[in-house]
C-alpha positions in Angstrom: 0.0 0.0 0.0 1.5 3.4 -1.0 1.9 6.0 1.7 -1.0 8.4 1.4 -3.3 5.9 -0.4 -6.5 5.4 1.6 -8.2 2.0 2.1 -11.5 1.3 0.4 -14.2 2.1 3.0 -16.8 -0.2 1.5 -14.3 -3.1 1.7 -13.4 -2.1 5.3 -17.0 -2.2 6.3 -17.2 -5.7 4.8 -14.2 -6.8 6.8 -15.9 -5.4 9.9 -19.0 -7.4 9.3 -17.1 -10.6 8.7 -15.5 -10.1 12.1 -18.8 -9.3 13.7 -20.6 -12.3 12.2 -17.7 -14.8 12.1 -18.3 -15.8 8.5 -18.4 -14.4 4.9 -21.8 -15.9 4.3 -23.4 -14.1 7.2 -21.7 -10.9 6.4 -22.9 -11.2 2.8 -26.5 -11.6 4.0 -26.2 -8.5 6.2 -24.8 -6.5 3.3 -27.2 -7.9 0.7 -24.1 -8.9 -1.3 -22.9 -12.1 -2.9 -20.4 -14.1 -0.9 -17.8 -13.7 -3.6 -18.1 -9.9 -3.4 -17.4 -10.0 0.4 -14.5 -12.4 -0.2 -13.0 -10.0 -2.7 -13.5 -7.1 -0.3 -11.5 -8.9 2.4 -8.8 -9.9 -0.1 -8.5 -6.3 -1.3 -7.8 -5.0 2.2 -5.4 -7.9 2.9 -3.6 -7.2 -0.4 -3.4 -3.5 0.3 -1.9 -4.1 3.8 0.1 -7.2 2.7 -1.1 -9.1 5.8 -3.8 -11.7 6.4 -6.7 -10.3 8.5 -8.4 -13.6 9.4 -7.5 -17.2 10.3 -9.9 -19.3 8.3 -11.0 -22.0 10.7 -14.0 -24.5 10.7 -15.4 -22.5 13.6 -15.4 -19.3 11.6 -13.3 -16.4 10.6 -11.1 -15.3 13.5 -9.2 -12.0 13.3 -5.4 -12.2 13.3 -3.4 -9.7 15.4 -3.2 -7.5 12.4 -6.9 -8.0 11.8 -7.6 -6.9 15.4 -5.6 -3.7 14.9 -7.3 -2.9 11.6 -10.7 -3.6 13.2 -10.0 -1.4 16.2 -9.1 1.6 14.0 -12.0 0.7 11.5 -14.4 0.9 14.4 -13.5 4.5 14.9 -13.7 5.3 11.2 -17.0 3.7 10.6 -18.4 5.0 13.9 -17.6 8.5 12.8 -19.4 8.0 9.6 -22.4 6.3 11.3 -22.6 9.3 13.6 -22.5 11.6 10.6 -25.3 9.6 8.9 -27.5 9.8 12.0 -26.9 13.6 12.2 -27.9 14.0 8.6 -31.1 12.0 9.1 -31.9 14.1 12.2 -31.4 17.3 10.3 -33.7 16.1 7.6 -36.2 14.8 10.1 -36.1 11.4 8.4 -37.1 8.2 10.1 -34.2 5.9 10.9 -33.3 3.4 8.2 -34.1 -0.2 8.6 -30.5 -1.2 9.2 -29.3 0.2 12.5 -25.7 1.2 12.8 -25.0 1.1 9.1 -23.1 3.6 7.0 -25.0 4.7 3.8 -23.3 4.0 0.5 -22.8 7.7 -0.4 -20.4 8.0 2.6 -18.5 4.8 1.8 -16.1 6.4 -0.7 -12.9 7.8 0.7 -12.0 9.6 -2.5 -15.4 11.3 -2.5 -14.8 12.4 1.1 -11.3 13.7 0.2 -12.8 15.7 -2.7 -15.3 17.3 -0.3 -12.6 18.1 2.2 -10.4 19.6 -0.6 -13.2 21.8 -1.9 -13.9 23.1 1.6 -10.2 24.0 1.9 -9.7 25.6 -1.5 -13.2 27.1 -1.8 -12.8 27.0 -5.6 -13.7 24.0 -7.7 -11.0 24.3 -10.4 -8.3 24.7 -7.6 -9.6 21.6 -5.7 -9.6 19.7 -9.0 -6.0 20.7 -9.8 -4.8 19.9 -6.3 -6.2 16.3 -6.6 -5.3 15.8 -10.3 -8.8 15.3 -11.5 -11.4 17.1 -13.6 -13.7 19.8 -12.3 -16.8 17.7 -13.3 -15.5 14.9 -11.1 -15.4 17.2 -8.1 -18.9 18.6 -8.9 -20.3 15.1 -9.3 -18.8 14.0 -5.9 -20.4 17.0 -4.1 -23.8 16.4 -5.8 -23.7 12.8 -4.6 -22.9 13.9 -1.0 -25.5 16.6 -0.9 -28.2 14.3 -2.4 -27.3 11.5 0.0 -27.2 13.8 3.0 -30.3 15.7 1.9 -28.4 18.9 2.8 -26.8 21.9 1.1 -23.2 21.7 2.0 -21.8 24.7 0.0 -23.1 28.1 -1.0 -21.7 30.5 -3.5 -20.7 34.0 -2.7 -18.2 36.6 -4.1 -15.3 34.9 -2.2 -16.0 31.5 -3.7 -17.7 28.4 -2.4 -18.2 28.5 1.3 -19.5 25.8 3.6 -22.9 26.2 5.0 -23.4 25.7 8.8 -24.5 22.1 7.9 -21.4 21.8 5.7 -19.2 22.8 8.6 -20.6 20.0 10.8 -20.4 17.5 7.9 -16.8 18.5 7.3 -15.8 17.9 11.0 -17.0 14.3 10.8 -15.4 13.7 7.4 -12.1 15.0 8.6 -12.1 12.8 11.7 -13.0 9.7 9.6 -10.3 10.4 7.0 -7.7 11.1 9.6 -8.5 7.8 11.5 -8.4 6.0 8.1 -4.9 7.3 7.4 -3.7 5.6 10.6 -4.7 2.1 9.6 -1.5 1.3 7.7 0.6 2.9 10.5 -1.1 0.6 13.1 -0.2 -2.4 10.9 3.4 -1.2 10.5 3.7 -0.8 14.3 2.8 -4.5 14.7 5.8 -5.3 12.4 8.0 -3.2 14.7 8.1 -0.2 12.5 6.8 3.1 13.8 6.0 5.4 10.9 3.7 8.1 9.7 3.1 11.8 10.1 2.5 13.5 13.5 1.1 17.0 13.6 1.8 18.8 16.9 0.1 22.0 18.0 3.1 23.8 19.3 2.4 26.6 21.8 5.2 28.9 23.0 5.8 27.3 26.4 6.6 23.9 24.8 8.5 24.6 21.7 11.9 25.9 22.8 13.1 23.1 25.0 10.7 20.2 25.3 9.5 19.7 21.8 12.8 19.9 19.9 14.5 17.4 22.2 11.5 15.0 22.0 11.4 15.2 18.2 15.1 14.5 18.0 14.7 11.4 20.2 11.8 10.1 18.1 13.4 10.7 14.7 16.7 9.1 15.9 14.8 6.0 16.9 12.2 5.9 14.2 13.4 7.5 10.9 10.1 6.7 9.3 8.3 9.3 11.4 7.6 12.7 10.0 6.8 15.5 12.4 4.9 18.7 11.4 4.5 21.5 13.9 1.6 24.0 13.8 2.2 27.3 15.6 -1.3 28.7 15.1 -3.3 30.4 17.9 -4.7 28.1 20.6 -8.3 28.4 19.3 -7.2 27.3 15.8 -5.2 24.4 17.2 -8.2 23.2 19.2 -10.4 23.2 16.1 -7.7 21.1 14.3 -7.4 18.8 17.3 -11.2 18.1 17.3 -11.1 17.4 13.6 -8.1 15.0 13.9 -5.9 17.3 11.8 -3.7 18.0 14.9 -2.7 14.9 16.9 -2.1 16.8 20.2 -1.2 20.2 21.6 1.9 20.9 23.7 2.2 24.1 25.8 0.5 26.1 28.5 -2.7 24.3 29.6 -6.1 25.9 29.7 -8.7 24.9 32.3 -10.4 21.5 31.6 -13.9 21.8 30.1 -15.9 18.6 30.6 -18.0 19.3 27.5 -15.1 20.2 25.2 -14.2 16.7 24.3 -10.6 17.4 25.2 -8.4 16.4 28.2 -5.3 17.8 29.7 -2.2 16.1 31.0 0.0 18.2 33.2 3.7 17.7 32.7 5.3 20.5 34.8 4.7 24.0 36.0 6.8 27.2 35.6 6.8 30.7 36.9 7.2 33.9 34.8 10.6 35.6 34.9 11.6 39.1 34.0 14.3 39.1 31.3 16.7 41.8 30.1 20.0 41.9 28.2 23.1 41.1 30.3 24.3 44.8 30.4 20.9 46.3 31.1 21.0 49.0 33.8 18.9 46.8 36.1 20.8 43.6 35.4 23.2 43.9 38.4 20.6 45.2 40.9 19.7 43.0 43.8 16.3 43.0 45.6 14.3 44.8 42.9 10.6 45.2 43.5 7.7 45.3 41.1 7.4 49.0 41.9 11.0 49.5 40.6 9.8 48.2 37.2 6.6 50.1 36.8 8.1 52.7 34.5 10.2 50.3 32.4 9.5 49.7 28.7 7.8 46.3 28.6 7.4 43.7 25.9 4.2 41.9 27.0 2.0 39.0 25.8 -1.1 39.9 23.9 -4.0 41.4 25.8 -6.5 38.8 27.2 -3.8 36.0 27.1 -3.3 33.9 30.3 0.3 35.1 30.6 -0.8 38.8 30.4 -3.3 38.2 33.1 -0.6 36.7 35.4 1.7 39.7 34.7 -1.0 42.3 35.5 -1.9 40.5 38.7 1.7 41.0 39.9 1.2 44.7 39.8 -2.3 44.7 41.2 -1.2 42.7 44.2 1.4 45.5 44.8 -1.4 48.1 44.4 0.2 49.5 41.3 -1.5 50.1 38.0 -0.2 47.5 35.4 2.1 49.2 32.9 1.0 49.5 29.2 3.3 47.6 26.9 5.7 49.3 24.6 5.4 46.2 22.4 2.7 43.5 22.5 3.8 40.2 20.8 4.1 36.5 21.3 6.8 36.1 18.6 10.0 34.9 20.3 12.1 36.2 17.4 10.8 39.7 17.9 11.1 39.5 21.7 14.7 38.2 21.5 15.7 41.0 19.0 14.2 43.7 21.1 15.7 42.5 24.4 19.2 42.2 22.9 19.1 45.6 21.2 17.2 47.8 23.7 16.6 48.5 27.4 13.2 46.9 27.1 12.3 44.0 29.5 9.9 41.1 29.1 8.0 38.8 31.4 7.7 35.3 30.1 8.6 31.6 30.9 12.3 31.0 31.5 12.1 28.1 29.0 11.1 30.3 26.1 14.5 32.0 25.9 16.5 29.3 27.6 19.4 29.2 25.2 19.9 33.0 25.4 20.0 32.8 29.2 22.4 29.8 29.0 24.8 31.7 26.8 24.6 34.8 29.0 23.1 37.1 26.5 20.0 37.5 28.6 19.6 37.5 32.4 16.6 37.2 34.8 16.2 40.3 36.9 16.2 39.8 40.7 12.5 40.6 41.2 9.9 38.3 42.8 7.3 36.8 40.5 5.5 34.6 43.0 2.1 33.1 42.1 2.7 33.4 38.3 3.0 29.6 37.8 1.5 28.1 34.6 0.9 24.5 34.0 2.6 23.1 30.9 1.4 19.8 29.3 -0.5 18.0 26.6 -4.0 18.5 25.3 -5.6 15.6 23.5 -9.0 14.5 22.3 -10.6 12.6 25.2 -12.1 9.9 22.9 -9.1 9.8 20.5 -6.6 7.0 19.9 -3.3 8.5 18.9 -1.4 6.9 16.0 1.7 4.8 16.9 4.0 7.7 15.8 2.0 10.2 17.9 2.2 7.9 20.9 6.0 7.6 20.4 6.3 11.4 20.4 4.0 11.8 23.4 6.1 9.3 25.3 9.3 11.2 24.4 7.7 14.5 25.5 6.8 13.1 28.9 10.4 12.0 29.4 12.0 15.3 28.3 9.5 17.4 30.3 10.4 15.3 33.4 14.1 16.0 32.8 13.4 19.8 32.3 11.3 19.9 35.5 13.9 18.2 37.6 16.7 20.5 36.3 14.5 23.6 37.0 13.8 22.4 40.5 17.5 21.7 41.2 18.4 25.2 39.9 15.8 26.8 42.2 17.2 24.9 45.2 20.6 26.3 44.6 19.5 29.8 43.8 20.5 32.3 46.6 17.5 33.3 48.7 16.4 36.9 48.8 16.6 38.7 52.1 13.2 39.2 53.8 
């Protein structure tokens, strides 16, 4: 099976029914198909994966270890499409079809679902057709079949191109989840052979991407050369949308409060306080026992307004009964922060990790000012109901190890730091 090539959904459903019923004949009856057609469907998946999925025994068709792995992932793929079909029926106020838990034929075509996803991304039919190397009529036909099957209008035209309707947005969320799960099937099989491979997309927030993530990626790539890592540095809200759709495997960085209805879960790895950084020859760099009041008139580089870090910074001043200073520069871009700190008398409040290497080299120093109660939890955000791919699991495991090392080093450094006089 070529990397990037998706398995046939209709064949995968046939495999699932053979496993459920224990025989080709019973699966054929449930599918209203000939036994030979079901046998060919099973063979197609076995050929694509180059592995047998069943042991053919007198007592029935028993899944092999590879078959069990394929079935586990298939359950998520087909479950997502079943949920989509139920939602479409509810939107149309249709009565449930006679076959409970089935996926309608119009959804059992991975290529058609890919075309829909591509058109939602490009918003322009000729562009979507070119991206997939097919004709425009083929894209148009695929969308007509989906809209007819769903009984919903998925796109609307406006001056900016083809835009998803609100129904189309929900439809796309399920499609993206199903396709992303489907892409993991071959990686699950490779993992059983001892080969961890595939693409991992990490939502990389600022507090995780200077120290923890690079070290973890280096560990995984060294051990598993077949893994490809993509980092996404988008805003948190954008990353969460990608995580829910399965386009992002997990998010690493500062944790937001857990929300029971969000469908996401947090795993705390460590905590870290803010520090106030300046260049090594800054006028305040050699001062001991500075207070927040001493910094009230400084030129500050601050996180964006309404961000959690900005809130912690402003609380420092409010506790001292001082009006929080306005920023000279408001940015989350570390390249901008680094450049300004090294070239000006500006100072910045941020996590020590974020400019670790500049502190390690002596270019930047932490000013001797208390920043108590500014701790932020750093960790992983994942889909609560998700099953990460083998490659994503390998990277998550490496991140846990690296974060543990970073946390221990930070605690050791804090123990050896001279205490301020009361």
